[in-house]
C-alpha positions in Angstrom: 99.4 170.0 75.7 102.0 168.7 78.2 99.6 169.5 81.0 96.8 167.7 79.2 98.9 164.6 78.6 100.0 164.6 82.2 96.3 164.7 83.4 95.5 161.8 81.1 98.5 159.9 82.5 97.6 160.5 86.1 94.0 159.5 85.4 95.3 156.3 83.8 97.3 155.6 87.0 94.3 156.3 89.2 92.1 153.9 87.2 94.8 151.2 87.1 95.4 151.5 90.8 91.6 151.1 91.4 91.5 148.0 89.2 94.4 146.5 91.1 92.8 147.4 94.4 89.6 145.8 93.3 91.4 142.6 92.7 92.7 142.3 96.2 90.6 141.1 99.1 90.8 142.9 102.4 90.3 139.5 104.2 89.6 135.9 103.5 90.9 133.4 101.0 91.7 134.4 97.4 88.7 132.3 96.1 86.1 133.8 98.4 83.4 135.5 96.5 81.7 137.5 99.2 81.7 138.0 103.0 79.5 136.0 105.3 76.1 137.5 106.1 75.8 138.2 109.9 72.6 138.9 111.8 71.0 138.4 115.2 67.3 137.8 114.7 67.1 135.3 112.0 68.9 133.8 108.9 67.6 132.2 105.7 69.9 130.6 103.2 68.4 129.0 100.0 69.2 128.5 96.4 67.0 131.3 95.1 67.0 135.0 96.3 63.2 135.4 96.0 62.7 132.2 98.1 65.1 133.5 100.7 63.2 136.8 100.9 60.0 134.8 101.5 61.7 133.1 104.4 62.8 136.4 105.9 59.2 137.8 105.5 57.8 134.7 107.3 60.2 135.2 110.2 59.4 138.9 110.4 55.7 138.1 110.6 56.3 136.1 113.7 56.8 132.7 112.1 59.5 130.4 113.3 62.3 128.6 111.5 60.0 125.6 110.7 57.3 127.9 109.2 59.9 129.6 107.1 61.5 126.4 105.9 58.1 125.1 104.6 57.5 128.5 102.9 60.9 128.5 101.3 60.6 124.9 100.1 57.2 125.7 98.6 58.7 128.7 96.8 61.7 126.7 95.5 59.2 124.1 94.1 57.8 127.0 91.9 61.0 128.9 91.2 63.4 126.0 90.8 61.2 123.1 89.6 64.2 121.7 87.8 65.4 120.5 91.3 62.4 120.1 93.6 58.7 120.3 94.1 55.7 118.8 95.8 56.0 115.7 93.5 59.2 114.8 95.3 60.6 113.7 98.7 62.6 115.5 101.5 64.6 114.9 104.6 65.0 117.4 107.5 67.0 117.9 110.7 65.5 120.3 113.2 67.3 121.8 116.2 64.5 122.6 118.7 65.5 125.4 121.1 62.9 124.5 123.6 64.1 121.0 124.2 67.7 121.6 123.2 67.6 118.5 121.0 67.9 117.5 117.3 65.1 115.8 115.5 65.2 113.9 112.2 62.4 113.5 109.7 62.4 111.0 106.8 59.9 112.4 104.3 60.5 109.9 101.6 57.9 107.8 99.9 57.7 104.1 99.1 57.4 102.0 95.9 53.8 101.1 94.8 52.6 98.0 96.6 51.9 96.2 93.3 55.2 97.0 91.6 57.7 94.1 91.9 60.9 93.1 90.1 58.8 90.5 88.1 57.2 93.5 86.2 60.5 94.5 84.9 61.6 91.0 84.2 58.6 90.5 82.0 59.4 93.7 80.1 63.0 92.5 79.7 64.4 95.4 81.7 67.6 95.0 83.8 67.2 98.5 85.3 64.3 100.7 86.2 63.9 103.4 83.5 65.1 106.8 84.4 61.9 108.4 83.2 58.3 107.4 82.7 55.6 105.8 84.9 57.7 102.9 86.2 60.1 105.3 87.9 57.5 106.9 90.2 57.3 106.2 93.9 55.0 108.0 96.4 55.9 111.7 96.8 56.6 112.5 100.5 57.1 116.2 100.4 53.6 117.4 101.4 53.2 115.0 104.2 56.6 116.0 105.4 55.6 119.6 105.5 52.6 118.8 107.7 54.6 116.6 110.0 57.1 119.4 110.6 54.3 121.9 111.0 52.3 119.7 113.4 55.3 119.2 115.7 57.0 122.6 115.5 55.1 125.1 113.4 53.3 128.2 114.6 51.7 130.1 111.7 48.6 128.8 109.8 49.6 126.8 106.7 47.7 129.3 104.5 49.9 132.1 105.7 53.0 129.9 105.0 52.0 129.0 101.4 50.4 132.3 100.4 53.6 134.0 99.2 54.3 131.1 96.7 50.6 131.1 95.7 50.9 134.8 94.8 54.2 134.3 92.9 52.6 131.4 91.0 49.7 133.5 89.9 51.5 136.8 89.3 54.8 135.4 88.0 58.5 135.9 88.7 61.6 136.4 86.4 63.6 133.2 85.6 67.3 133.2 86.3 69.9 132.2 83.8 70.7 128.9 85.6 67.1 127.8 85.8 66.5 128.8 82.1 69.3 126.5 81.0 68.1 123.6 83.1 64.5 124.2 82.0 65.4 124.0 78.3 67.2 120.6 78.7 64.5 119.1 80.9 61.6 120.2 78.8 63.3 118.8 75.7 64.0 115.5 77.4 60.3 115.2 78.5 58.8 116.6 75.3 56.9 113.4 74.5 55.2 113.2 77.9 51.7 114.6 78.3 51.1 118.0 80.1 54.9 118.8 80.3 54.9 121.7 77.9 51.5 123.0 79.0 52.8 123.2 82.6 56.4 124.3 82.1 56.5 125.9 78.7 53.0 127.3 78.0 52.5 128.7 74.5 55.7 126.9 73.4 58.1 129.5 74.9 61.8 129.0 74.7 62.7 130.6 77.9 65.2 133.5 78.1 66.8 135.0 81.2 64.4 137.5 82.8 61.3 136.0 81.2 58.3 136.0 83.6 57.1 132.5 84.5 53.6 131.8 85.9 52.1 128.5 87.1 48.5 129.2 88.1 47.8 125.5 88.2 50.3 125.0 91.0 48.8 128.1 92.8 45.5 126.3 92.8 47.0 123.1 94.1 48.9 124.8 96.9 45.7 126.7 97.9 43.8 123.4 98.1 46.6 121.9 100.3 46.7 125.0 102.5 42.9 125.0 102.9 42.1 121.3 103.3 45.4 119.9 104.6 47.7 117.0 103.6 44.8 114.6 103.1 43.7 116.5 100.1 47.0 115.5 98.5 47.0 111.9 99.7 43.3 111.0 99.8 41.3 113.8 98.2 40.9 115.3 94.7 44.6 115.8 94.1 45.3 112.1 95.0 42.6 111.0 92.5 44.0 113.1 89.8 47.5 111.8 90.3 46.4 108.1 90.4 44.0 108.3 87.5 46.7 109.9 85.4 49.3 107.3 86.5 47.0 104.4 85.6 46.4 106.0 82.2 50.1 106.1 81.6 50.8 102.5 82.6 52.0 103.3 86.0 51.4 101.4 89.3 50.8 104.2 91.8 47.4 103.8 93.4 45.1 105.7 95.8 46.0 103.1 98.5 49.7 103.8 98.0 49.1 107.6 98.6 46.6 107.1 101.4 48.8 104.8 103.4 51.9 107.0 103.2 53.4 108.5 106.4 56.6 110.3 107.1 58.9 108.9 109.9 60.6 110.7 112.8 63.9 108.9 113.1 66.8 108.7 115.6 69.7 110.6 114.2 73.2 109.1 114.2 76.5 110.9 114.6 80.2 110.7 114.8 82.6 112.9 116.6 85.2 114.6 114.4 88.0 116.3 116.3 85.6 117.5 119.0 82.6 118.3 116.8 79.6 116.0 116.5 78.4 115.5 112.9 74.9 114.3 112.5 73.0 112.3 109.8 69.7 110.7 109.1 70.2 106.9 108.8 69.4 104.9 105.6 67.5 104.7 103.3 69.6 107.8 102.6 73.4 108.1 102.2 74.0 110.4 105.1 76.2 107.9 107.1 78.6 108.0 104.2 79.7 111.3 105.5 80.3 109.8 109.0 82.3 106.9 107.5 84.5 109.2 105.5 85.2 111.5 108.5 86.1 108.5 110.7 88.7 107.5 108.2 90.1 111.0 107.7 90.3 111.6 111.4 93.1 109.0 111.5 95.3 111.4 109.5 96.7 114.8 110.2 94.7 116.5 107.5 95.5 120.0 108.8 99.2 119.4 108.2 98.5 118.3 104.6 97.4 121.9 103.7 94.3 122.7 101.7 94.5 121.7 98.0 97.7 119.5 98.5 98.1 116.1 96.8 97.9 114.5 100.3 94.6 116.3 101.1 93.0 115.2 97.8 94.5 111.7 97.9 93.3 110.7 101.3 89.9 112.4 100.7 89.4 110.3 97.5 90.6 107.1 99.1 88.3 107.5 102.1 85.4 108.2 99.7 86.1 105.0 97.7 86.0 102.8 100.8 82.8 104.4 102.2 81.0 104.3 98.8 81.7 100.6 98.4 79.9 100.0 101.8 77.2 102.3 100.6 76.7 100.2 97.5 76.4 97.0 99.4 74.6 97.8 102.7 72.5 101.0 102.5 68.7 100.5 102.0 65.4 101.0 103.7 66.0 99.7 107.2 62.4 98.4 107.5 63.3 95.9 104.8 67.1 95.4 105.2 69.4 94.8 108.1 71.7 97.8 107.7 74.6 97.6 110.2 74.6 101.3 110.9 76.4 101.3 114.2 79.2 99.1 112.9 79.6 101.1 109.8 80.0 104.4 111.6 82.2 103.1 114.4 85.8 104.3 115.0 86.9 100.6 115.3 85.6 99.8 111.8 87.3 102.9 110.4 90.6 101.8 111.8 90.2 98.4 110.1 89.3 99.9 106.8 92.1 102.5 106.9 94.6 99.7 106.5 93.4 99.5 102.9 94.6 103.1 102.2 98.0 103.3 100.6 99.5 106.8 101.2 101.4 106.6 98.0 99.1 104.9 95.6 95.5 105.1 94.4 93.3 102.1 94.9 91.9 100.5 91.8 89.2 98.1 93.0 88.3 98.6 96.7 85.8 96.2 98.2 83.1 96.8 100.8 84.1 95.9 104.4 83.2 92.7 106.1 80.4 93.3 108.6 79.8 90.9 111.5 76.4 89.4 111.6 70.7 115.0 89.8 69.3 117.8 91.0 68.2 119.0 94.4 67.5 122.1 96.5 68.9 122.7 100.0 67.8 125.3 102.5 68.6 126.2 106.1 66.9 128.6 108.4 67.4 129.9 112.0 65.1 132.1 114.0 65.3 134.6 116.9 64.5 131.9 119.5 67.4 129.6 118.3 65.4 127.1 116.3 67.3 125.8 113.2 66.2 123.7 110.2 68.4 121.8 107.8 66.2 120.7 104.9 66.9 119.1 101.5 64.3 118.3 98.8 64.4 116.8 95.3 62.6 115.5 92.3 65.8 113.4 91.6 66.6 113.8 87.9 65.8 117.4 87.1 62.1 118.0 86.7 61.5 114.4 87.5 59.8 111.4 85.8 58.0 113.2 83.0 54.7 112.4 84.7 52.7 115.6 85.0 49.1 115.0 86.3 46.7 117.3 84.4 45.9 120.6 86.0 48.1 120.3 89.1 51.2 122.3 88.0 53.9 119.9 89.1 55.8 116.8 88.0 56.1 113.6 90.0 59.6 112.6 90.9 61.5 109.5 89.6 63.2 108.4 92.8 61.9 104.8 92.2 64.7 104.6 89.6 67.2 104.2 92.4 66.0 100.7 93.2 68.1 97.7 92.3 66.6 94.8 90.3 69.4 92.4 91.4 68.0 89.6 93.5 69.4 89.6 97.1 70.7 93.2 96.9 69.9 95.3 100.0 68.3 98.0 97.8 66.3 95.6 95.6 62.8 96.8 94.7 60.0 95.5 97.0 56.4 96.7 97.3 56.1 99.4 99.9 59.8 99.8 100.3 61.6 103.2 100.2 64.3 103.6 97.5 67.9 104.5 98.3 68.2 108.3 98.5 71.1 110.6 97.7 69.7 113.7 99.4 71.1 114.4 102.9 70.7 117.3 105.3 73.8 118.1 107.4 74.2 119.4 111.0 77.1 119.9 113.4 77.0 120.4 117.1 79.7 121.3 119.6 79.4 120.4 123.2 75.7 119.7 122.8 75.0 123.1 121.2 74.2 123.9 117.6 77.2 124.9 115.5 76.5 124.6 111.8 73.4 123.7 109.8 74.5 122.9 106.2 74.0 121.0 103.0 75.6 120.4 99.7 73.4 119.5 96.7 74.4 117.2 93.9 73.4 113.5 93.9 76.3 111.2 94.6 78.5 114.3 95.2 76.6 115.2 98.4 78.6 113.2 100.9 81.8 114.2 99.2 80.8 117.8 99.4 79.7 117.7 103.0 83.0 116.1 104.0 84.9 118.8 102.2 82.9 121.5 104.0 83.7 119.8 107.4 87.4 119.7 106.6 87.4 123.3 105.4 85.8 124.5 108.6 87.6 122.3 111.2 91.0 121.3 109.7 91.7 124.3 107.5 90.0 127.0 109.7 88.0 128.7 107.0 85.1 130.9 107.7 81.6 129.7 106.5 81.7 131.5 103.1 85.3 130.5 102.4 84.4 126.9 103.2 81.8 126.9 100.5 83.6 128.9 97.9 86.8 126.8 98.1 87.5 124.7 95.0 86.1 121.2 95.3 87.0 117.7 94.3 84.7 115.1 92.8 85.6 111.4 92.6 83.5 109.4 90.1 83.4 105.7 89.4 82.5 104.0 92.7 80.1 101.0 92.8 76.5 102.1 92.4 73.8 101.8 94.9 71.8 99.7 92.4 74.5 97.1 92.5 76.5 98.1 89.4 80.3 97.6 89.8 82.9 100.3 90.1 84.8 101.4 87.0 88.5 100.7 87.5 89.5 103.2 90.2 87.3 106.0 88.8 88.4 109.6 88.1 89.4 112.5 90.3 87.8 115.6 88.8 89.2 118.9 90.1 87.4 122.2 90.0 89.2 125.2 88.8 91.6 126.5 91.5 93.9 123.5 92.1 97.4 123.8 90.8 98.8 121.8 87.9 101.6 120.6 90.2 99.0 118.9 92.4 97.5 117.3 89.3 100.9 115.9 88.3 101.5 114.6 91.9 98.1 112.8 91.8 98.8 111.3 88.5 102.1 109.9 89.9 100.1 108.2 92.6 98.0 106.4 90.0 94.9 108.6 90.0 93.1 109.4 86.8 92.7 113.2 86.9 90.7 115.7 85.0 89.7 119.4 85.4 86.0 119.1 85.1 83.9 121.7 83.2 80.3 120.9 83.9 81.0 118.4 86.7 78.8 118.2 89.7 80.3 120.3 92.5 77.0 120.8 94.2 75.3 123.9 95.7 76.0 124.9 99.3 74.0 126.8 101.9 75.0 127.1 105.6 74.2 128.8 108.9 76.7 129.0 111.8 75.6 130.0 115.2 77.7 131.8 117.8 75.7 130.8 120.9 77.7 133.1 123.3 77.1 136.3 121.3 73.7 135.4 119.9 74.8 135.9 116.3 74.1 133.9 113.1 76.6 133.7 110.2 75.1 132.8 106.8 76.7 131.6 103.6 75.5 130.7 100.1 77.2 129.0 97.2 78.4 131.3 94.4 78.1 128.5 91.9 74.3 128.9 91.8 71.6 131.5 92.4 71.8 131.1 96.1 71.3 133.9 98.6 71.9 134.2 102.4 69.9 136.9 104.1 69.4 137.9 107.8 67.8 140.6 109.8 
């Protein structure tokens, strides 16, 4: 009996020691969920494992990073329709190994040419509705695919889209995160035509692991692959879209779709402690990242220590100042004189930094004086050194509620981003692109690619990107640690539609920051909360070691994301 008890006691100690060992990390920060993925021939990071696998398959078949990016984006539109799809817009940054240069593509669409603020005035509306036909602008995704493909692609478009066509016909199991988002979105759009038939056929209430099929989308993608982008913007798909929109009281016309073009743009950058951080200029909010980094470079962020009160205080105060400029100046540069070079200059940052009190939170910051809800992100690198940073969105979840019959997708509601305030830079105008929250990120070092990355989450995106840059450069984290580290979200800045800030806003801390830091922030005048359900984004990233020819991949543990290489 004594021997038996001794055996049980030793077994208990063995199990307990194993449990304790399992709780310790052999390397990395305590919050890190996994190691980086490391590979030589290619890397794909996206917000869905099956989409990531499609990207790897395309690379192995001889496709390049651009081919794989289109394939992954198409798959995400099927597998994560609560965030993206061919009814939405996208932006991309491409590192071309042949020319050793970065290229930026603005794949966002414009407002209908016959939709003006007067329409909303007559309806007594002070804002554009979040859902419904009045929120729809031209979807730019499909044209963006073909622009990327024409310039950099290698495989036929049918080969690129075929994996998603097969999944759409045969089905795939839904993840827990998508099921939860699906339920809320379908409920919100329950009164709109074709929503349940497309996204909840037979009235299913989706459960984790249920197999979802979308044969209508499969047919649409096959038409696009066979007949090209004109089928979407000038052919049968375009006619179905516009006939439906007219029947719903919308303003989108065949002329609006037929006249749409994506735009190759000159990227802008700032140097942060020896690293060049790049962004696409407005109508997106990418230069907010550059403005915040210019401000933070004036302080010894490394000495603050990650997660300290100083780290969070200066991050939030920089955000407040940059977002006030964002609210006043950012808009479609074809319609508004956006002073980009002044806004992202080091001199301007020095002037603005005088408004940051190291000991006290600002309550009502103002924009500087200038002279004269859901998204998917993916990044891919191939064996030749090409890299793509691509972000795509329907804006609010599934989008506008407008589902053209038989096509298998919902049109986005990005038009809701316009202001209706006369004289505002982002005021609605016919043929004007709305303000965009989605921003791809890219960092170079000494003229070579360093990190392709993005952080999803609407207004949070520039805040998230800046935190990733600080984590990598100031706090010396590896790529996965930088994404897993607890995040800070500040809410309450002036809105890009012209709505005023709300009294200093609130600092929302993700789990992982100490109560001591919370108290210190409160003492500086910040309103602080630990935010369950707050938007902390979803992160994907690829880092390249040019000397060794190795890629490092990372994916956010907060979502279904997956990094995979070969």
